[in-house]
C-alpha positions as CSV (number, residue, x, y, z in Angstrom):
1,M,-66.5,-87.5,-54.4
2,T,-65.3,-89.5,-51.5
3,T,-67.3,-90.1,-48.3
4,Q,-65.0,-87.7,-46.4
5,N,-65.5,-85.0,-49.0
6,Q,-69.2,-85.6,-48.8
7,A,-69.2,-85.2,-45.1
8,V,-67.2,-81.9,-45.3
9,A,-69.5,-80.5,-48.0
10,M,-72.6,-81.5,-45.9
11,A,-71.1,-79.9,-42.7
12,D,-70.2,-76.8,-44.7
13,A,-73.8,-76.6,-46.0
14,L,-75.3,-77.0,-42.6
15,T,-73.0,-74.3,-41.2
16,L,-74.2,-71.9,-44.0
17,I,-77.9,-72.7,-43.1
18,L,-77.1,-72.1,-39.4
19,N,-75.5,-68.8,-40.1
20,Q,-78.5,-67.7,-42.2
21,Q,-80.8,-68.9,-39.4
22,H,-78.9,-66.7,-36.9
23,G,-79.3,-63.7,-39.3
24,I,-83.1,-64.4,-39.6
25,A,-83.5,-64.8,-35.8
26,A,-81.7,-61.5,-35.3
27,A,-84.0,-59.7,-37.8
28,V,-87.2,-61.2,-36.3
29,E,-86.1,-60.0,-32.9
30,E,-85.5,-56.4,-34.1
31,L,-88.8,-56.5,-35.9
32,S,-90.7,-57.7,-32.9
33,Q,-89.1,-54.9,-30.8
34,W,-90.2,-52.4,-33.4
35,I,-93.7,-54.0,-33.6
36,A,-94.1,-53.7,-29.8
37,S,-93.0,-50.1,-29.9
38,Q,-95.8,-49.5,-32.3
39,G,-98.4,-51.0,-30.0
40,G,-98.5,-54.5,-31.7
41,N,-97.9,-56.4,-28.5
42,V,-99.7,-59.5,-29.6
43,A,-97.8,-59.6,-33.0
44,A,-94.6,-59.0,-31.2
45,E,-95.2,-61.9,-28.9
46,N,-96.0,-64.2,-31.8
47,A,-92.7,-63.2,-33.4
48,L,-90.8,-64.0,-30.2
49,A,-92.5,-67.4,-30.1
50,A,-91.3,-68.0,-33.5
51,L,-87.8,-67.3,-32.2
52,E,-88.1,-70.2,-29.8
53,G,-88.6,-72.5,-32.9
54,L,-85.6,-71.1,-34.6
55,D,-83.5,-71.6,-31.4
56,L,-84.6,-75.2,-31.3
57,H,-83.8,-75.8,-34.9
58,A,-80.4,-74.0,-34.3
59,K,-79.5,-76.6,-31.7
60,A,-80.6,-79.4,-34.0
61,L,-78.3,-78.0,-36.8
62,T,-75.4,-77.5,-34.5
63,D,-75.8,-81.1,-33.3
64,A,-75.9,-82.3,-36.8
65,I,-72.8,-80.3,-37.8
66,N,-70.9,-81.7,-34.8
67,T,-72.0,-85.2,-35.8
68,V,-70.9,-84.9,-39.4
69,R,-67.6,-83.3,-38.4
70,G,-67.0,-86.2,-35.9
71,G,-67.3,-84.0,-32.8
72,E,-70.3,-85.4,-31.2
């Protein structure tokens, strides 16, 4: 496998991880809304705090994808 092919494969894998992370974030957000509606405000706030971490990691993944693809 050439270095170029390896870079494409890495960027594709990172993109798949990022897409999965977006799905997980959407699910966590919906669950936190449901939890809050059931009176679990503290648990809902904890879930929303976890979303901040997912957002931070999504930014890092996006930066890595752009770097590997050569679009810094």
